[in-house]
C-alpha positions as CSV (number, residue, x, y, z in Angstrom):
1,M,-34.1,6.0,-40.8
2,A,-37.6,7.1,-40.0
3,A,-38.2,9.4,-37.1
4,P,-39.9,8.0,-34.0
5,S,-43.7,8.3,-34.2
6,G,-45.8,10.3,-31.7
7,G,-47.1,7.1,-30.2
8,S,-43.5,5.7,-29.8
9,L,-42.4,8.9,-28.1
10,A,-45.4,8.8,-25.8
11,R,-44.7,5.2,-24.8
12,R,-41.1,6.1,-24.0
13,A,-42.2,9.1,-21.9
14,V,-44.7,6.9,-20.0
15,A,-41.9,4.3,-19.4
16,A,-39.5,7.0,-18.2
17,S,-42.2,8.4,-15.8
18,S,-43.0,4.9,-14.5
19,A,-39.3,4.2,-13.9
20,V,-38.9,7.4,-11.9
21,R,-41.8,6.6,-9.7
22,R,-40.5,3.1,-9.0
23,M,-37.0,4.1,-8.1
24,D,-35.6,3.5,-4.6
25,G,-36.5,6.8,-2.9
26,V,-34.3,6.3,0.1
27,L,-31.2,5.6,-2.1
28,L,-32.1,8.6,-4.3
29,V,-32.4,11.0,-1.3
30,A,-29.1,9.8,0.3
31,V,-27.1,10.3,-2.9
32,A,-28.7,13.7,-3.4
33,A,-28.0,14.8,0.1
34,L,-24.3,13.7,-0.2
35,T,-24.0,15.5,-3.5
36,V,-25.4,18.8,-2.0
37,I,-23.0,18.5,1.0
38,G,-20.1,17.7,-1.3
39,T,-20.9,20.8,-3.4
40,M,-20.9,23.0,-0.3
41,L,-17.6,21.5,0.8
42,V,-16.0,22.0,-2.6
43,W,-17.1,25.6,-2.6
44,S,-15.7,26.2,0.8
45,S,-12.4,24.5,0.1
46,T,-11.8,26.3,-3.2
47,R,-13.2,29.8,-2.7
48,T,-10.0,31.3,-1.4
49,W,-7.9,30.2,-4.3
50,A,-8.5,33.6,-5.9
51,P,-10.6,36.6,-5.1
52,G,-14.2,35.8,-5.9
53,S,-13.1,32.3,-7.1
54,T,-16.1,30.2,-8.2
55,G,-14.7,28.5,-11.2
56,L,-14.1,25.1,-9.7
57,V,-17.4,24.9,-7.9
58,K,-19.2,25.8,-11.1
59,K,-17.2,23.0,-12.9
60,H,-18.2,20.6,-10.0
61,I,-21.9,21.5,-10.5
62,L,-21.5,20.9,-14.2
63,N,-20.0,17.5,-13.5
64,V,-22.8,16.6,-11.1
65,A,-25.4,17.6,-13.7
66,I,-23.7,15.4,-16.3
67,G,-23.6,12.6,-13.6
68,I,-27.3,13.0,-13.0
69,A,-27.9,12.6,-16.8
70,L,-25.8,9.5,-16.8
71,T,-27.7,8.1,-13.8
72,S,-30.9,8.7,-15.7
73,A,-29.6,6.9,-18.7
74,A,-28.4,3.9,-16.7
75,V,-31.8,3.7,-14.9
76,M,-33.5,3.1,-18.3
77,V,-31.2,0.1,-19.1
78,N,-32.5,-3.4,-18.5
79,H,-29.7,-4.9,-16.4
80,R,-30.4,-8.3,-17.9
81,S,-29.7,-7.1,-21.5
82,L,-26.7,-5.2,-20.2
83,R,-25.0,-8.6,-19.7
84,T,-24.8,-8.9,-23.5
85,Y,-22.7,-5.7,-23.7
86,A,-20.4,-6.5,-20.7
87,V,-17.5,-7.5,-23.0
88,L,-17.9,-4.3,-25.1
89,V,-17.9,-2.1,-22.0
90,Y,-14.9,-3.9,-20.6
91,G,-13.1,-3.6,-23.9
92,M,-13.7,0.1,-24.0
93,S,-12.3,0.5,-20.5
94,L,-9.2,-1.3,-21.5
95,L,-8.8,0.9,-24.5
96,G,-8.9,3.9,-22.2
97,L,-6.2,2.4,-20.0
98,F,-4.0,1.8,-23.1
99,L,-4.5,5.3,-24.3
100,V,-3.2,6.6,-21.0
101,L,0.1,4.9,-21.7
102,T,0.5,6.7,-25.1
103,P,1.5,10.3,-25.6
104,L,-2.1,11.2,-25.0
105,G,-1.6,10.4,-21.3
106,A,-0.7,13.1,-18.7
107,T,0.8,12.9,-15.2
108,V,-1.1,14.5,-12.3
109,N,0.1,14.2,-8.6
110,G,2.6,11.5,-9.5
111,A,0.2,9.2,-11.5
112,H,0.2,9.0,-15.3
113,S,-3.6,8.4,-15.2
114,W,-5.1,11.2,-17.1
115,I,-6.1,12.2,-20.7
116,M,-6.3,16.0,-21.0
117,L,-9.3,17.2,-23.1
118,G,-8.6,20.9,-23.1
119,G,-10.5,23.7,-21.5
120,G,-9.4,22.6,-18.1
121,F,-11.2,19.3,-18.4
122,A,-9.5,15.9,-18.0
123,F,-10.5,12.2,-18.3
124,Q,-9.4,9.4,-16.0
125,P,-10.0,6.0,-17.7
126,S,-9.2,4.0,-14.6
127,E,-12.5,5.2,-13.0
128,F,-14.5,3.7,-15.8
129,A,-12.3,0.6,-15.6
130,K,-14.1,-0.1,-12.3
131,L,-17.4,-0.2,-14.1
132,G,-16.0,-2.3,-16.9
133,L,-14.6,-4.8,-14.5
134,V,-17.8,-5.0,-12.4
135,L,-19.9,-5.9,-15.5
136,M,-17.3,-8.3,-16.9
137,L,-16.9,-10.3,-13.7
138,A,-20.6,-10.4,-13.2
139,M,-21.1,-11.8,-16.7
140,L,-18.4,-14.4,-16.2
141,L,-19.5,-15.6,-12.7
142,A,-23.3,-15.4,-13.2
143,Q,-23.6,-18.7,-15.0
144,P,-23.4,-21.6,-12.4
145,S,-22.1,-25.0,-13.2
146,R,-24.6,-27.6,-14.1
147,G,-26.4,-29.0,-11.1
148,T,-24.8,-26.4,-8.7
149,D,-25.2,-22.8,-7.7
150,R,-21.5,-22.1,-8.0
151,P,-19.6,-20.7,-11.0
152,R,-17.4,-23.1,-13.0
153,G,-13.7,-23.2,-12.0
154,L,-12.8,-22.2,-15.6
155,D,-15.0,-19.0,-15.3
156,V,-13.3,-18.2,-12.0
157,G,-9.9,-18.6,-13.6
158,I,-10.8,-16.4,-16.5
159,S,-12.2,-13.8,-14.1
160,L,-8.9,-13.7,-12.3
161,V,-7.0,-13.2,-15.6
162,V,-9.4,-10.5,-16.7
163,A,-9.0,-8.7,-13.4
164,G,-5.3,-9.1,-13.3
165,F,-5.0,-7.6,-16.8
166,T,-6.9,-4.5,-15.7
167,M,-5.0,-4.1,-12.5
168,G,-1.7,-4.5,-14.3
169,L,-2.5,-1.7,-16.7
170,V,-3.5,0.6,-13.7
171,M,-0.3,-0.3,-11.8
172,L,1.7,0.8,-14.8
173,Q,0.4,4.4,-14.3
174,P,1.1,3.8,-11.3
175,D,-2.2,4.2,-9.3
176,L,-2.0,2.0,-6.2
177,G,-5.4,3.3,-4.8
178,T,-7.4,2.4,-7.8
179,T,-5.6,-1.0,-8.1
180,M,-6.7,-1.7,-4.5
181,V,-10.3,-0.9,-5.4
182,L,-10.1,-3.2,-8.4
183,G,-8.7,-5.9,-6.2
184,V,-11.7,-5.5,-3.8
185,I,-14.1,-5.5,-6.8
186,T,-12.6,-8.9,-7.9
187,A,-12.6,-10.4,-4.4
188,G,-16.2,-9.2,-3.8
189,A,-17.4,-10.7,-7.1
190,I,-15.8,-14.1,-6.3
191,V,-17.2,-14.2,-2.8
192,I,-20.7,-13.1,-3.8
193,A,-20.7,-15.6,-6.7
194,G,-20.4,-18.4,-4.0
195,V,-17.2,-20.0,-5.2
196,R,-15.6,-22.9,-3.3
197,K,-13.7,-21.9,-0.2
198,R,-10.4,-23.1,-1.7
199,W,-10.7,-20.3,-4.3
200,V,-11.2,-17.8,-1.6
201,F,-8.2,-19.0,0.4
202,G,-6.1,-19.2,-2.7
203,L,-7.0,-15.7,-3.7
204,A,-6.2,-14.4,-0.2
205,L,-2.8,-16.2,-0.3
206,A,-2.1,-14.7,-3.7
207,V,-2.9,-11.2,-2.4
208,V,-0.5,-11.6,0.5
209,C,2.3,-13.0,-1.7
210,G,1.7,-10.3,-4.3
211,G,1.9,-7.6,-1.7
212,V,5.1,-9.0,-0.3
213,A,6.5,-9.3,-3.9
214,V,5.5,-5.7,-4.7
215,W,7.3,-4.4,-1.6
216,L,10.5,-6.5,-2.1
217,L,10.8,-5.9,-5.8
218,D,10.6,-2.1,-5.4
219,V,7.6,-1.9,-7.7
220,L,6.2,1.0,-5.8
221,E,7.3,4.5,-6.5
222,P,9.3,6.3,-3.7
223,Y,6.3,8.7,-2.9
224,Q,4.1,5.6,-2.4
225,I,6.5,4.0,0.0
226,A,6.8,7.3,1.8
227,R,3.0,7.3,2.3
228,F,3.1,3.9,4.0
229,T,6.0,5.0,6.1
230,A,4.1,8.1,7.2
231,F,1.1,6.0,8.0
232,L,3.1,3.8,10.3
233,N,4.8,6.8,12.1
234,P,3.4,10.2,11.0
235,A,5.3,11.9,13.8
236,S,8.6,10.9,12.3
237,D,8.4,13.7,9.7
238,P,5.5,16.0,10.4
239,R,6.7,18.6,7.9
240,G,7.5,16.1,5.2
241,V,5.7,12.8,4.3
242,G,3.6,13.0,7.5
243,Y,2.4,16.5,6.8
244,N,-0.9,15.5,5.1
245,S,-1.9,13.2,8.0
246,T,-0.9,15.7,10.7
247,Q,-2.8,18.6,9.1
248,S,-5.8,16.4,8.4
249,L,-6.1,15.4,12.1
250,I,-5.7,19.0,13.2
251,A,-8.5,20.2,10.9
252,I,-10.9,17.5,11.9
253,G,-10.1,17.8,15.6
254,S,-10.5,21.6,15.6
255,G,-14.1,21.3,14.4
256,G,-15.3,19.9,17.8
257,V,-18.9,18.7,18.0
258,F,-20.8,21.3,16.0
259,G,-18.0,22.7,13.7
260,K,-16.9,26.2,13.0
261,G,-19.5,26.8,10.4
262,L,-19.4,26.8,6.6
263,F,-16.6,29.0,5.2
264,E,-15.3,29.5,8.8
265,G,-12.7,26.8,9.0
266,G,-9.2,28.2,9.6
267,Q,-7.4,25.1,8.3
268,T,-9.6,25.1,5.2
269,T,-9.4,28.8,4.5
270,G,-5.6,28.8,5.0
271,R,-5.3,25.7,2.7
272,F,-3.1,23.9,5.2
273,V,-4.5,20.5,4.1
274,P,-3.3,19.6,0.6
275,E,-6.0,18.4,-1.9
276,Q,-8.7,19.4,0.5
277,H,-11.3,19.6,-2.3
278,T,-10.6,16.0,-3.5
279,D,-8.9,13.3,-1.5
280,F,-9.1,15.2,1.8
281,I,-12.5,16.8,1.6
282,F,-13.6,14.9,4.7
283,T,-11.3,17.2,6.7
284,V,-13.5,20.2,5.5
285,A,-16.6,18.4,6.8
286,G,-14.9,17.7,10.1
287,E,-13.7,21.3,10.6
288,E,-16.7,23.2,9.4
289,F,-19.6,20.8,10.2
290,G,-17.9,19.2,13.3
291,F,-18.5,15.7,14.6
292,L,-22.2,15.8,13.9
293,G,-21.6,16.8,10.3
294,S,-19.0,14.2,9.8
295,V,-21.3,11.5,11.3
296,T,-24.0,12.7,8.9
297,V,-21.8,12.1,5.9
298,V,-20.9,8.6,7.2
299,V,-24.5,7.8,7.9
300,L,-25.6,8.9,4.4
301,I,-22.8,6.7,2.9
302,G,-24.1,3.8,5.1
303,V,-27.6,4.3,3.9
304,I,-26.4,4.0,0.3
305,L,-24.5,0.8,1.1
306,L,-27.4,-0.7,3.0
307,R,-29.9,0.0,0.2
308,G,-27.4,-1.4,-2.3
309,M,-27.1,-4.6,-0.2
310,R,-30.9,-4.8,-0.1
311,I,-31.2,-4.5,-3.8
312,A,-28.5,-7.2,-4.3
313,R,-30.2,-9.5,-1.8
314,Q,-33.7,-9.1,-3.3
315,C,-32.6,-9.6,-6.9
316,D,-33.6,-12.9,-8.4
317,D,-31.2,-12.6,-11.3
318,R,-27.6,-13.7,-10.5
319,F,-26.1,-11.2,-12.9
320,G,-28.0,-8.4,-11.2
321,T,-27.1,-9.7,-7.7
322,L,-23.4,-9.7,-8.7
323,V,-23.5,-6.2,-10.2
324,A,-25.3,-4.7,-7.2
325,G,-23.2,-6.5,-4.6
326,V,-19.9,-5.7,-6.2
327,I,-20.9,-2.0,-6.6
328,V,-21.5,-2.0,-2.8
329,C,-18.1,-3.5,-2.2
330,W,-16.5,-0.9,-4.4
331,L,-18.2,2.1,-2.8
332,A,-17.8,0.7,0.8
333,F,-14.0,0.1,0.4
334,Q,-13.3,3.4,-1.3
335,S,-15.3,5.4,1.3
336,F,-13.6,3.5,4.2
337,V,-10.1,4.2,2.8
338,N,-10.8,7.8,2.1
339,I,-12.3,8.6,5.5
340,G,-9.7,6.3,7.2
341,M,-6.7,8.1,5.7
342,T,-8.0,11.5,7.0
343,I,-8.3,10.2,10.6
344,G,-5.1,8.2,10.5
345,I,-6.3,4.6,10.4
346,M,-5.4,4.1,6.7
347,P,-2.4,5.1,4.6
348,I,-2.8,7.9,2.0
349,T,-3.8,6.4,-1.3
350,G,-5.3,9.2,-3.3
351,L,-8.9,7.9,-3.5
352,P,-11.7,10.5,-3.6
353,L,-14.8,10.2,-1.3
354,P,-17.7,9.0,-3.5
355,F,-20.4,11.7,-4.1
356,V,-18.6,14.2,-2.0
357,S,-15.1,14.9,-3.5
358,Y,-14.6,17.2,-6.4
359,G,-14.1,15.2,-9.6
360,G,-15.4,14.6,-13.1
361,T,-14.7,11.0,-14.2
362,A,-15.1,9.7,-10.6
363,T,-18.4,11.5,-10.3
364,F,-19.6,10.0,-13.6
365,A,-18.6,6.5,-12.6
366,N,-20.2,6.7,-9.2
367,M,-23.4,8.1,-10.7
368,I,-23.6,5.4,-13.3
369,A,-23.1,2.8,-10.5
370,I,-26.1,4.3,-8.7
371,G,-28.1,4.3,-11.9
372,L,-27.4,0.5,-12.3
373,L,-28.5,-0.1,-8.7
374,Q,-31.8,1.8,-9.4
375,A,-32.2,-0.1,-12.7
376,I,-31.9,-3.4,-10.9
377,Y,-34.3,-2.3,-8.2
378,I,-37.0,-1.1,-10.6
379,R,-37.0,-4.3,-12.6
380,E,-37.1,-6.5,-9.5
381,Q,-40.2,-4.8,-8.1
382,P,-43.7,-6.2,-8.8
383,F,-46.0,-4.0,-10.9
C-alpha cells in the first residue's frame, strides 16, 4: 500500500487544525478543569498508601493522556458515518462482556467485571458496553416510520431486546451500578426518539416489575442487599454495612465552607473512607476543598451536561441527536448517583464520578463520549 503523499498529509493536518478551532470551547474547558481537579484529588487520596507513593497518580495521569488521545480520535470521526459501524462497536462490546465470563475474567470488589492485562493494568468491558449500547440504540431508533417522526414499533422492540441482552450479561458479573446506567441509557434513547407514550409507560411498568422480581427472587448478592439496607438505615450498623456512608458524611461535613486544604484532610489522610480515590472521591473534594470546592465540581459537571444538551438540541441529524442526548443521560445519572451516595441520598452502587475518579477504562469511555459530542458539534456548525 502506498504511503500517504505530502499533499494528503497536509490536508489531514489542516482538517485536524480546523476541527480543533471549531470545538465547543466551554465543554472543553469544563472537562479539562474536572480532570485537573480529579488528578489532584487522586494524588491526595493515594499519597499516604506508602512513603513517597506516587505510582497511582502517575498511572492516573497516563490514563488521562490516553483518554485525551481517544477524545482527539473521536473528534475526527464523522458521526453520520459512525452509524454504519454501530453494529460492529456493539458486537465488540458484547465480546468483551462474554470474555469476562471466561477464565480471563477476574473479580474485584465483589464483581467479576475485569480482565487483567498485567503490569497492574486491568480492563473493564462493561464501561465500553455503555458506548456500544448508545450507538446501537441511536442507529435503531434514528429512522422514523414513514410519514411520522417516531421510530417504528419493531425498532423499539429490537432496541429493548438489544439493551436487555447487554444488561443481562452485566448482571451476570454482577454489576448492579452499571446495569442501572445501561437502563437509563435505554430509557433515555426511547424518550429522546419520541416513541409513543404507551411504550414509555410500558417500559416504566417493566422496570418496576423487574425490580420487584430481582428483589423477591434473590438475584442480588448479599453485599448488594446490605448496601440498600444501609441506605435505608445507615445508623443500624455504623461499623458494618453503614460504615462507608457514615465516614463519607463525616469527611464531607468536616470540610466546612472552605475546606481543610489539599493534602490536609484528616479523614482522607487516615484513609477512613474506603475507595476514596474511586467511588468516594467526592468525599475528598468535600473535606479538602469544602462546600465551595464541592459546588465547583457540581457546577462543572452541570456545564458539561448543559453543553451536551445544547449539542443534541441543535443537531439536525436524528442519529447525532440521539447519541448526544443519550450521552448526557448517561453522564447525568452516573454523576447524580455517585455524588448522591456520598451524601446519603442514594444507595452505594460502586459507580465512579465521571472525569474525577481514578480509573482506566471508565476514563477512556468518558473521554470518547466527550469526543463524540465534540464531533457532532463541529459538523453541525456553519463554516
